[in-house]
C-alpha positions in Angstrom: 114.6 130.9 141.3 113.9 127.2 140.4 116.9 125.4 138.9 117.5 124.7 135.3 115.9 122.0 133.3 118.0 118.9 132.6 118.0 116.0 130.3 115.0 116.7 128.1 117.0 115.7 125.1 115.7 114.7 121.7 118.4 112.2 120.9 120.1 114.5 118.4 123.4 116.4 118.7 122.3 119.3 116.5 122.4 122.6 118.3 119.3 124.8 117.7 119.8 128.1 116.0 118.8 130.8 118.5 118.3 134.5 118.1 118.3 137.1 120.8 115.6 139.6 121.7 112.2 139.4 123.2 109.6 138.6 120.5 106.4 139.5 122.4 105.1 141.1 125.5 105.0 138.8 128.3 108.0 133.8 131.0 116.1 102.3 136.7 114.5 100.0 137.4 112.4 100.2 140.6 111.4 97.6 143.2 107.9 96.2 143.2 107.6 97.7 146.7 108.2 101.2 145.3 105.9 100.7 142.3 103.2 99.6 144.6 103.2 103.0 146.3 102.2 104.5 143.0 99.2 102.2 142.7 97.7 103.4 146.0 94.3 104.9 146.0 95.1 108.5 145.0 92.3 109.7 147.2 93.8 108.3 150.4 93.0 111.2 152.8 96.1 110.8 155.1 98.7 111.5 152.5 97.2 113.1 149.5 98.9 116.5 148.7 96.8 119.6 149.1 95.1 121.0 145.9 96.8 124.2 144.8 94.5 127.2 144.7 96.8 128.6 142.0 97.4 125.5 139.8 94.6 123.2 140.6 95.3 119.5 141.2 97.9 118.1 138.7 97.5 114.7 140.4 93.9 114.6 139.1 94.9 115.4 135.6 94.1 112.5 133.3 96.7 110.0 132.1 97.8 110.7 128.5 99.0 108.4 125.8 102.3 109.6 124.3 104.8 108.1 121.8 106.7 106.9 124.8 103.8 105.3 126.6 101.0 106.2 129.0 102.1 109.1 131.2 100.7 110.7 134.3 101.8 113.3 136.9 101.9 112.2 140.5 102.3 115.1 143.1 105.4 114.5 145.2 105.0 113.0 148.7 108.1 113.7 150.7 108.0 110.5 152.8 107.5 108.3 149.6 109.6 110.1 147.0 112.6 111.8 148.7 115.1 109.0 148.3 114.3 108.6 144.6 114.5 112.2 143.8 117.6 112.7 145.8 119.2 109.8 143.9 118.4 111.6 140.6 119.8 114.9 141.9 123.1 113.2 142.6 123.5 112.0 139.0 126.4 114.2 137.8 124.6 115.0 134.6 121.6 116.3 136.5 123.6 118.0 139.3 125.4 120.1 136.7 122.2 122.1 136.1 120.0 121.5 139.1 122.9 122.0 141.7 121.1 119.9 144.3 123.6 117.1 144.8 124.3 116.0 148.3 122.5 114.4 151.2 118.7 113.8 151.1 118.4 116.9 153.3 119.5 119.0 150.3 116.7 117.7 148.2 114.2 118.0 151.1 115.1 121.6 151.6 114.2 122.2 147.9 110.9 120.3 148.1 109.5 121.5 151.4 108.9 125.1 150.6 106.9 124.0 147.5 104.9 121.4 149.5 104.2 123.7 152.4 103.9 126.9 150.4 100.9 128.7 148.9 100.6 126.4 145.9 102.5 128.6 143.3 104.8 125.6 142.6 103.7 122.0 142.6 106.5 119.3 142.5 105.5 116.1 140.7 106.9 112.7 139.6 106.3 111.7 136.0 105.1 108.1 135.8 105.6 106.5 132.4 104.0 103.1 131.8 103.7 102.7 135.6 107.3 103.6 136.4 108.3 106.9 138.1 111.0 108.2 135.8 111.1 112.0 135.8 110.7 115.0 138.2 108.6 118.0 137.3 107.8 121.4 138.7 104.6 123.1 137.5 104.8 126.7 138.7 103.1 130.1 138.3 105.8 131.9 136.3 104.1 135.3 136.8 104.4 134.9 140.6 108.0 133.5 140.4 111.2 135.5 140.6 111.5 134.7 136.9 108.8 137.4 136.2 111.4 140.1 137.1 113.4 139.1 134.1 110.9 138.9 131.3 107.6 140.7 130.4 105.4 138.2 132.2 101.6 138.0 131.6 99.0 137.0 134.2 98.7 133.2 134.6 101.9 132.4 132.7 102.7 128.8 133.9 106.2 127.4 133.9 107.6 123.9 133.8 110.9 122.4 134.9 111.8 118.8 134.0 114.6 116.3 134.6 114.6 112.7 133.3 115.8 110.4 136.0 116.8 107.3 134.2 119.7 107.2 131.8 117.8 104.8 129.5 115.1 107.4 129.0 117.5 110.1 127.8 118.6 110.8 124.3 115.7 109.1 122.4 113.0 111.7 122.3 111.2 110.9 125.5 111.7 114.4 126.9 110.2 115.9 123.8 107.1 113.7 124.0 106.6 114.4 127.7 107.1 118.1 127.4 104.4 118.3 124.7 102.1 116.2 126.8 102.6 118.1 130.1 102.3 121.5 128.4 99.1 120.3 126.8 97.8 119.2 130.2 98.6 122.7 131.6 96.7 124.4 128.8 93.8 122.0 129.1 93.3 122.3 132.8 94.3 125.9 133.4 92.0 127.9 131.0 93.3 131.3 132.1 96.9 130.3 131.1 97.7 131.6 127.6 101.3 130.5 127.6 103.5 127.8 129.0 107.1 129.0 129.6 110.4 127.5 130.5 113.9 128.8 131.1 116.5 126.0 130.5 120.2 126.9 130.8 121.6 128.1 127.4 124.4 125.6 127.8 122.0 122.7 128.0 121.6 122.3 124.2 119.7 119.0 124.4 117.1 120.5 126.7 116.6 123.6 124.5 116.3 121.3 121.5 113.7 119.2 123.2 111.6 122.3 124.0 111.8 123.4 120.4 110.7 120.0 119.2 107.8 120.0 121.7 106.2 123.1 120.1 107.9 125.8 122.2 109.5 128.8 120.5 112.7 130.5 121.5 111.7 134.0 122.7 114.9 135.5 124.2 118.1 135.0 126.1 117.5 136.0 129.8 120.2 136.8 132.3 119.1 135.2 135.6 121.0 135.3 138.9 122.3 131.8 138.5 122.4 131.2 134.7 121.9 132.6 131.3 118.7 131.0 130.2 116.8 130.4 127.0 113.2 131.7 127.5 111.0 129.1 125.8 107.3 129.8 125.2 104.4 127.6 124.0 101.4 129.7 123.1 97.9 128.4 123.5 96.9 130.2 120.3 99.5 128.3 118.2 99.5 124.9 120.0 97.9 123.1 117.1 100.3 124.5 114.6 103.6 123.7 116.5 
Protein backbone atom coordinates (compact mmCIF):
# COMPACT_ATOMS: atom_id res chain seq x y z
CA UNK A 1 0.00 0.00 0.00
CA UNK A 2 1.54 3.33 -0.98
CA UNK A 3 1.99 5.82 1.84
CA UNK A 4 -0.33 8.64 2.73
CA UNK A 5 -0.31 11.98 0.95
CA UNK A 6 1.38 14.81 2.80
CA UNK A 7 1.45 18.58 2.61
CA UNK A 8 -1.09 19.32 -0.06
CA UNK A 9 -2.48 22.06 2.13
CA UNK A 10 -4.63 24.96 1.01
CA UNK A 11 -3.32 27.52 3.45
CA UNK A 12 -6.39 27.44 5.67
CA UNK A 13 -6.88 25.87 9.06
CA UNK A 14 -10.52 25.00 8.55
CA UNK A 15 -11.22 21.30 8.88
CA UNK A 16 -13.49 19.86 6.16
CA UNK A 17 -16.85 18.49 7.19
CA UNK A 18 -16.75 14.82 6.30
CA UNK A 19 -19.44 12.20 6.25
CA UNK A 20 -19.02 8.46 6.29
CA UNK A 21 -20.32 5.88 3.86
CA UNK A 22 -19.57 4.97 0.28
CA UNK A 23 -21.48 7.20 -2.11
CA UNK A 24 -21.03 5.23 -5.30
CA UNK A 25 -19.87 1.96 -6.69
CA UNK A 26 -16.34 1.90 -7.37
CA UNK A 27 -10.66 4.05 -5.21
CA UNK A 28 14.71 24.89 -1.39
CA UNK A 29 16.49 26.21 -3.35
CA UNK A 30 18.44 23.98 -5.70
CA UNK A 31 21.88 24.25 -7.20
CA UNK A 32 22.29 25.19 -10.84
CA UNK A 33 23.91 21.78 -11.33
CA UNK A 34 20.76 20.01 -10.15
CA UNK A 35 18.46 22.22 -12.20
CA UNK A 36 20.56 21.52 -15.28
CA UNK A 37 19.67 17.85 -15.00
CA UNK A 38 16.03 18.78 -15.53
CA UNK A 39 16.91 20.65 -18.70
CA UNK A 40 18.44 17.59 -20.31
CA UNK A 41 16.95 16.29 -23.50
CA UNK A 42 14.02 14.18 -22.24
CA UNK A 43 14.55 11.74 -25.10
CA UNK A 44 18.07 10.83 -24.00
CA UNK A 45 18.04 7.05 -24.66
CA UNK A 46 20.45 5.96 -21.94
CA UNK A 47 18.46 7.21 -18.98
CA UNK A 48 14.90 7.84 -20.07
CA UNK A 49 12.43 5.81 -17.92
CA UNK A 50 10.43 3.15 -19.66
CA UNK A 51 6.93 4.01 -20.82
CA UNK A 52 4.31 2.32 -18.66
CA UNK A 53 1.99 0.01 -20.55
CA UNK A 54 -0.66 0.75 -17.93
CA UNK A 55 -0.25 4.49 -17.45
CA UNK A 56 1.40 5.69 -20.63
CA UNK A 57 4.28 8.16 -20.35
CA UNK A 58 3.66 10.91 -17.76
CA UNK A 59 7.00 12.42 -18.73
CA UNK A 60 5.55 13.22 -22.14
CA UNK A 61 2.47 14.91 -20.75
CA UNK A 62 2.50 18.57 -21.69
CA UNK A 63 3.49 21.31 -19.24
CA UNK A 64 0.46 23.11 -17.82
CA UNK A 65 0.01 26.64 -16.59
CA UNK A 66 -1.35 26.81 -13.05
CA UNK A 67 -1.99 29.62 -10.60
CA UNK A 68 1.37 28.72 -9.05
CA UNK A 69 3.30 28.73 -12.35
CA UNK A 70 4.14 26.39 -15.22
CA UNK A 71 4.19 22.81 -13.98
CA UNK A 72 5.35 19.50 -15.44
CA UNK A 73 5.84 15.94 -14.25
CA UNK A 74 9.29 14.38 -14.67
CA UNK A 75 9.49 10.61 -14.12
CA UNK A 76 11.99 9.77 -11.39
CA UNK A 77 15.50 8.69 -12.30
CA UNK A 78 17.05 7.01 -9.29
CA UNK A 79 20.63 8.14 -9.98
CA UNK A 80 19.51 11.74 -10.37
CA UNK A 81 16.72 12.13 -7.84
CA UNK A 82 17.35 9.82 -4.90
CA UNK A 83 19.23 12.33 -2.73
CA UNK A 84 16.56 14.99 -3.19
CA UNK A 85 13.58 12.72 -2.54
CA UNK A 86 15.29 11.17 0.49
CA UNK A 87 15.88 14.65 1.90
CA UNK A 88 12.17 15.38 1.59
CA UNK A 89 11.27 12.06 3.21
CA UNK A 90 13.37 13.02 6.22
CA UNK A 91 11.44 16.22 6.83
CA UNK A 92 9.56 15.39 10.06
CA UNK A 93 6.30 16.80 8.71
CA UNK A 94 6.54 14.49 5.69
CA UNK A 95 7.87 11.49 7.60
CA UNK A 96 4.83 11.58 9.89
CA UNK A 97 2.67 10.35 7.00
CA UNK A 98 5.02 8.70 4.48
CA UNK A 99 7.09 6.86 7.12
CA UNK A 100 10.18 6.71 4.88
CA UNK A 101 12.67 8.63 7.01
CA UNK A 102 16.18 7.25 7.25
CA UNK A 103 19.12 6.59 4.97
CA UNK A 104 18.80 6.98 1.21
CA UNK A 105 18.52 3.20 1.01
CA UNK A 106 15.08 3.47 2.64
CA UNK A 107 13.80 5.75 -0.11
CA UNK A 108 15.53 3.66 -2.79
CA UNK A 109 13.77 0.54 -1.53
CA UNK A 110 10.45 2.38 -1.96
CA UNK A 111 11.25 3.65 -5.47
CA UNK A 112 12.89 0.59 -7.06
CA UNK A 113 9.85 -1.70 -7.14
CA UNK A 114 7.96 1.03 -8.99
CA UNK A 115 10.80 1.77 -11.41
CA UNK A 116 11.47 -1.90 -12.11
CA UNK A 117 7.88 -3.16 -11.91
CA UNK A 118 5.15 -3.63 -14.47
CA UNK A 119 4.26 0.04 -14.72
CA UNK A 120 1.24 0.07 -12.44
CA UNK A 121 2.85 2.90 -10.42
CA UNK A 122 4.99 5.69 -11.87
CA UNK A 123 6.98 7.88 -9.44
CA UNK A 124 7.53 11.44 -10.66
CA UNK A 125 9.01 14.73 -9.59
CA UNK A 126 6.82 17.79 -9.93
CA UNK A 127 8.76 20.65 -11.55
CA UNK A 128 7.26 24.10 -10.95
CA UNK A 129 8.70 27.08 -12.85
CA UNK A 130 11.79 24.98 -13.60
CA UNK A 131 12.36 23.87 -10.00
CA UNK A 132 11.74 20.30 -8.74
CA UNK A 133 9.53 20.85 -5.68
CA UNK A 134 7.21 17.89 -5.18
CA UNK A 135 7.05 14.10 -5.40
CA UNK A 136 4.15 12.26 -7.04
CA UNK A 137 3.04 8.70 -7.58
CA UNK A 138 0.56 8.04 -10.39
CA UNK A 139 -0.78 4.53 -9.95
CA UNK A 140 -3.49 2.17 -11.12
CA UNK A 141 -5.76 2.09 -8.09
CA UNK A 142 -7.76 -0.82 -9.46
CA UNK A 143 -4.56 -2.93 -9.51
CA UNK A 144 -3.32 -1.69 -6.13
CA UNK A 145 -3.98 -3.25 -2.70
CA UNK A 146 -6.25 -0.23 -2.17
CA UNK A 147 -8.79 -1.94 -4.43
CA UNK A 148 -9.45 -4.52 -1.69
CA UNK A 149 -10.84 -1.75 0.50
CA UNK A 150 -13.29 0.09 -1.77
CA UNK A 151 -15.53 -0.78 -4.75
CA UNK A 152 -12.90 -0.17 -7.42
CA UNK A 153 -13.74 0.31 -11.06
CA UNK A 154 -11.52 -0.69 -13.99
CA UNK A 155 -8.89 1.95 -14.80
CA UNK A 156 -9.37 3.94 -11.58
CA UNK A 157 -6.14 5.92 -11.31
CA UNK A 158 -4.70 7.09 -7.99
CA UNK A 159 -2.34 9.87 -7.01
CA UNK A 160 -0.08 10.50 -4.03
CA UNK A 161 1.65 13.83 -3.45
CA UNK A 162 4.11 15.46 -1.10
CA UNK A 163 5.28 19.05 -1.33
CA UNK A 164 9.01 19.09 -0.67
CA UNK A 165 9.75 22.74 0.04
CA UNK A 166 8.38 24.41 3.16
CA UNK A 167 7.89 27.66 1.22
CA UNK A 168 5.45 25.90 -1.11
CA UNK A 169 3.23 24.70 1.71
CA UNK A 170 0.22 26.44 3.18
CA UNK A 171 -0.52 28.82 0.32
CA UNK A 172 -2.69 26.84 -2.06
CA UNK A 173 0.05 25.34 -4.23
CA UNK A 174 -1.03 21.79 -3.43
CA UNK A 175 -4.59 22.50 -4.50
CA UNK A 176 -3.50 24.01 -7.81
CA UNK A 177 -1.20 21.10 -8.59
CA UNK A 178 -3.71 18.42 -7.58
CA UNK A 179 -6.23 19.89 -10.00
CA UNK A 180 -3.61 20.14 -12.75
CA UNK A 181 -2.33 16.57 -12.33
CA UNK A 182 -5.79 15.04 -12.07
CA UNK A 183 -6.70 16.92 -15.26
CA UNK A 184 -3.60 15.51 -16.95
CA UNK A 185 -4.59 11.99 -15.89
CA UNK A 186 -8.09 12.41 -17.30
CA UNK A 187 -6.77 14.00 -20.51
CA UNK A 188 -4.17 11.33 -21.23
CA UNK A 189 -5.89 8.20 -19.91
CA UNK A 190 -9.26 8.18 -21.69
CA UNK A 191 -10.36 4.88 -20.11
CA UNK A 192 -9.97 6.35 -16.63
CA UNK A 193 -13.33 7.64 -15.40
CA UNK A 194 -12.15 8.56 -11.90
CA UNK A 195 -9.04 9.83 -10.18
CA UNK A 196 -8.85 8.67 -6.57
CA UNK A 197 -6.70 9.35 -3.52
CA UNK A 198 -6.56 8.12 0.05
CA UNK A 199 -4.93 10.69 2.35
CA UNK A 200 -4.72 9.96 6.05
CA UNK A 201 -7.82 11.20 7.87
CA UNK A 202 -5.52 12.97 10.36
CA UNK A 203 -3.96 15.01 7.58
CA UNK A 204 -6.62 17.70 7.47
CA UNK A 205 -4.64 20.08 5.20
CA UNK A 206 -4.27 17.32 2.62
CA UNK A 207 -7.95 16.37 2.71
CA UNK A 208 -8.87 20.05 2.40
CA UNK A 209 -6.59 20.47 -0.61
CA UNK A 210 -8.22 17.54 -2.41
CA UNK A 211 -11.68 18.99 -1.73
CA UNK A 212 -10.61 22.39 -3.06
CA UNK A 213 -9.12 20.71 -6.15
CA UNK A 214 -12.47 19.24 -7.23
CA UNK A 215 -12.37 15.89 -5.43
CA UNK A 216 -15.29 14.75 -3.32
CA UNK A 217 -15.16 12.83 -0.09
CA UNK A 218 -16.56 9.35 -0.75
CA UNK A 219 -15.91 7.32 2.40
CA UNK A 220 -13.69 6.60 5.35
CA UNK A 221 -11.59 3.55 4.53
CA UNK A 222 -9.76 1.39 7.05
CA UNK A 223 -6.41 0.49 5.49
CA UNK A 224 -3.71 -1.67 7.08
CA UNK A 225 -1.56 1.33 8.01
CA UNK A 226 -4.07 4.17 8.43
CA UNK A 227 -7.65 5.34 8.40
CA UNK A 228 -8.00 7.11 5.08
CA UNK A 229 -10.35 9.55 3.42
CA UNK A 230 -11.30 8.14 0.03
CA UNK A 231 -11.30 11.13 -2.33
CA UNK A 232 -12.72 10.87 -5.84
CA UNK A 233 -12.64 13.22 -8.83
CA UNK A 234 -15.09 12.08 -11.49
CA UNK A 235 -14.50 12.71 -15.18
CA UNK A 236 -18.22 13.38 -15.60
CA UNK A 237 -18.16 16.25 -13.09
CA UNK A 238 -14.70 17.70 -13.67
CA UNK A 239 -16.01 20.93 -15.17
CA UNK A 240 -18.51 21.51 -12.36
CA UNK A 241 -16.10 20.99 -9.43
